[in-house]
Every structure is written in C-alpha cells, then in structure tokens.
N, C-alpha and C positions, 0 to 999 in steps of 0.2 A: 289255304286261300290264296288267290293270286295277289300280286303286289299292285297296289293302286298308286300310280305315279302322279295323279291329279285329284287329290281328295277334295271333297266338298267341305264347306264350312261346317255343316252338320257333323261330318266325320271327324273333323278337327276338334269340334267341341267335345265329342265323346272321348277322343283320344286324350285330350287335355284333362278331362274329368277323371279318367282312370289313372293318369299319371299323378295327379294331385292326391287321389285317394291312396295310392301306393306309398307316396312320399310321406303322407300324414300318418300312415300305419307303421312307418319306420322300416319298410321292406325294400329290398334291392331287386333288380331285374332277375338275379339268380333265384331269389326267394319266390318271386312270382312264377318263374319258369318251373320250379319244383311243383308248385300248386297245379300247374297245367300239364306237368309231365312232358315238357317240351324244351326246346333249345331257348337260350336267352334271346336269340335273334327274333323269335316269334313275339315275345313281349315288346321288344324294341319296335317291331313293325306295327303292332297294335297302337303303341303310344305315339308313334309318328304318323298315324293315320294312313299308313301304307297298306294296312290289311284290316279287314273287318274282324269281328269277334263273334264266335258262335255263342248261342244262348247258354249252353251248359258251361262253357268256359267263362262267360261273363258272370254267371252266378257263383262259380267257384272263386273267381277273383274277388267278388263282393264279400263272400264269406271270409276270405283271407284278410281283406282290408277292414273288416269289422263293420261293414255296412249292414246294420240289423233292422233299421227302421223300415217297415213295409212301404211307406210312402216314398222314401228315398230310393229304395230298390226298384219300385215301379217307375219312377222318373227316369232312372238310368236305363232300364229295359226299354222304355218308350223311346228314349233318345237313340238307342241302338237300332230299334226297328225303323225309326224315321230316317236314320242315316242311310238306310238301304232303299227307301221309298222315293218315288218320283211325285212331285206336286203338280199343281195346275200349270206351273211355268214350264214344265217339260214339253208342253204342246208348242212352245215357241223356241225350242232348242236349236232349230235350224234357221231361225230368222232373227234372233237377237244375240248380242255378244255374250260369250260364256261368262265373263266376269259380271255382267249385269244380271244374268240369270242366277248366278250364285248369290248376289246381293239380295235379289227378290226372295230367294229361298230363306235366307236368314232373317230378313225383315218379317216374313210371314210367321216365323217361329217366335218372334219377339213378343214380349208382353208390354214393353215400354220403349219408346224411342225419344231421344233428346237430340233435336236437329237444329244446327245453326246453318243459315244460308246467307251468302254475301252478295249474290247477284241475281238469283232466280227464285221464284216461288217454289217451295218444296214439291217434289213429284207427287206426293200423296194428296196435295191440296190443289193441284193444277186442274183447270177446266180442260176439256178436250181441245178447244180452239187454241188455248194457250200452249198446250203440249204440241200441237201441230206447228205452231209458229216457232217454238223452240227447236224442234227437230229440223225444220226447213232452214233455220238460220245456222244451226251447228253442222248440218250435213246437206249443203245446197244441192248435191248430186243425188240425194236420196230419191228412190222411186216412190210413187204413190202408195204402193203396197207396204214398203218399209215404214212410211209415216203412219199408216193405218195400224200396223202391228204395234208400234210404240204407243199409240193411243189406246189400243186394246189392252196392252200389258198394264198401263197405268190405271185403266178402269178396273182391272182385276185386283191390282194392288190396293186400291181404295176400299175394297171389301173388308180388309183387315180392320177398318174403323167402324164397321157396322155388324160384324159377326157376333155370335153369342157371347164370346169373351173378347170384347173389342180392344184393339190396340190403344194404349194410352200414349198420346202424342204431345210432346212439348216442343214448340217451335220458336226460335228466335230468328228474325230476319232483319237485315240492315234496312234502314228507311229508304236507302237508294233503290232497293228492289221495287218499291212501290212506284218509282219514277222511271225505271228502265222500260222503255217502250218495246214490248215484245208483241209483234203482230200489229194489227190495226188498233185505232183508238177504241173501237167497239169491243175488241178482244180484251184489251187491258181493263176497260170498265167492268166487263162481265167478270173478269178474274178477281178484281178487287172487291166487287160486290159479293162474290162467292167466298172470299176470305173472311169478310165480315160475318157471313152466315155460318161458316165453318167454326169460327171462333166462339160461337154460342153452343157448340156441342159439348156435352159434359166431359168427354174424353179427349178434348182438344184444347190445349192452352197455347194461344198465339200471342207473342210479344214482338214489338218492334223496337229496335235499338235506334234512338234518334240520331240523325246525321251529325249533330253537334256534340255528341257525347264522346269524351276522350277514349272510351273503350273501343271505338272503331279502329284504333291503332292495333288492337289485338285480333282483328279479323283477318287471320292469315289465309283463310279459305274455308269452304264448307266442310262440315264433318257431322257424323252421326254417332251417338253413343247408344249401343244396343243392349237392352237388358232382357233376360229370359225369365219364364215363369218360376223356375226353380231358384230358390234363394242360395243354393249351393253352387250355382253356376256364376262365374264371374262375367262382368260386362266385357264387351269388345267395342272397338272404335273403328269406324269406316271413314276413309278419306279418299278423294279421287282427284285426278288431274286429267288433262286431255289425252294423256298417253298411258296412264296406269291407275290402278287402285291399290290401296294398302289397308290391311287390317292390323290393328294394334291389339294384342292380346295380353301382353305382359302387364302386370298390375301397376307398375310405375308409370308406364305410358298411358294406361287408362286413367289413372289418377290425375295426370297432367291435364288431360282433356276435360275430365270431370270438374277439376278446379276452375278451368277456364269457363266452362259452361255456367258454373255457379256465379262467377264474377259477371258474366254477361247477363244472367238472369236478374241480378241485383241492379245492374245499370239500365236494363231495358225498361221501357214504359210498361205499366201494368196492363192487364187485359183491356180494361175499359178505355184507358188512354191510348192504347194501341189501335183500338177500333176508331178512335177519333183521328189518329194520324192517317189511317187508311181512308177515312171519309174525306179528310182534307186533300189527300192525293186525288181522290175521285172528283172533288169539286174543282180542282185545278185543271181537269181535263175538259171542263165545259167551256 
C-alpha cells in the first residue's frame, strides 16, 4: 500500500488501536511481522497511520492479539472501513480548511462531546445568523460564498444532534459569552433564545460558568474532549488557536483536560440556573 503522509484522525485512531492491542498482547513489531509474513517496516507504517491495512491482514492481527469477542472485532473492522471512506464533509474539501474538515469528521464519529467555550457560542449550537456574524468578524475579507459555505457546514454538523443515535453534548460556556455582542442585537437575542431551547434537549446539557466564579482563572482557552462509541477507544482532546489546531491523544494529556472539565462542571451553574443566566443576559438587551 502507498505511504500516507497526511493521515486522517480516523486513520490515526485505527493505528492507535492496533498498537495498543499489540502491546497488550505482549508482542513486538517482529512478532506482528511474522504473522503478516512481511517486513517489520510494514507493521510500523500501519501503526503510524502511514499505511492502511487490508482486511485479511487486519483479521490475522486480531487473531494474534487475542481479539476474540465478535463485537470488538466488528468495531475494529468498521473503523478500518470508515478510515477509507469519505463523509458528507468531503463535499466541502475544496472550500474549507483541511484541519477544520478533519475535525468535522472526528466530531461526526463521536458519541459524546465535552466542550468548553470561553468567548463564543459552540459551533454545534450556533444559529445561522450568529455563524455569519462570527465568520465576517474573523475573516473580514471573506467572500459571500465562503460565508455561506461555513453556514452550510455548521448546519450539516448540527445533524449529529438529531440523528438516530444522537451525539451527547455537554457544554460549559463562560458567562461572558452571553454578553459578547456578535452581530446585531437581534442576532444575539435570537442566539440566546436558541440556547435556552437547545438546553431543553435530552442529549444536550448546557452550563454557564458565572463570571464571578474563581474557576474563570482556569479558562486557558476553548477545548473539546471527544469520546467514541467503543469503550475500548480512548478519548482525544481538540484545542485550537488562530494559527493551529492540536489533538492530544496520550492518556496523561487527556486526563489533564478531563480533570479540568470535571472541576468546571462542578463550578458552573446547573442547567436551570444556567437558563436563568441566559435569560438575564437577554433581559439586559432590552
């Protein structure tokens, strides 16, 4: 198979899973290479997401690694197939940033998202008018076509919340988000009203961190903890800045962010009090 110099998050997830299974089985690269009848370099490329893995090889590796549960084998085979497939976001490959497209793909695969936002309403909960205002502020030279594409992508992303197995979304936003005027007053009012309604959905838990809470000192920036349907897959963390995005996959890094999310969850207002804070912000706009 050709070497992939730019693996997707899906491919990296498969590679990480196979590496963890081999290690748990107490096998070396040399042992896995014997199973495949190949050079050790092939195993290295598979585990570094530089090369895909054919189904017969995948099944041989699972046999060698002691993966006997039918459900787990099906999950791994499904992940392998999905790593090669293109999702709905591929339609926007030529019009959105590749890093953003990669995030959309992993978000769609997730079963749970734990999102902390420090200055904006989370993308999954944005109204089209709010999204338009955000894009125009962040990219003042953007064309009308670019703006409309961003709105369309967010609209597609939101379908994860209403699909047959809906995404479970936990959101914590700083109270200041409610007062950051993005767009017109009418845009902000509509966005805050939408947040109130979204918070009533059974798969959405929205909390607001009051501006006078000391935990605001721990808001170093927005981040997302991403969990997947398989309990055998470890979580990953996504963070971003104006110039780059970073995924944290090592367990120690993920645990650091998970601990921070738990602390923020305890400090933030509960769901009903959070709605009250949103309504108070709405009243302040009249």
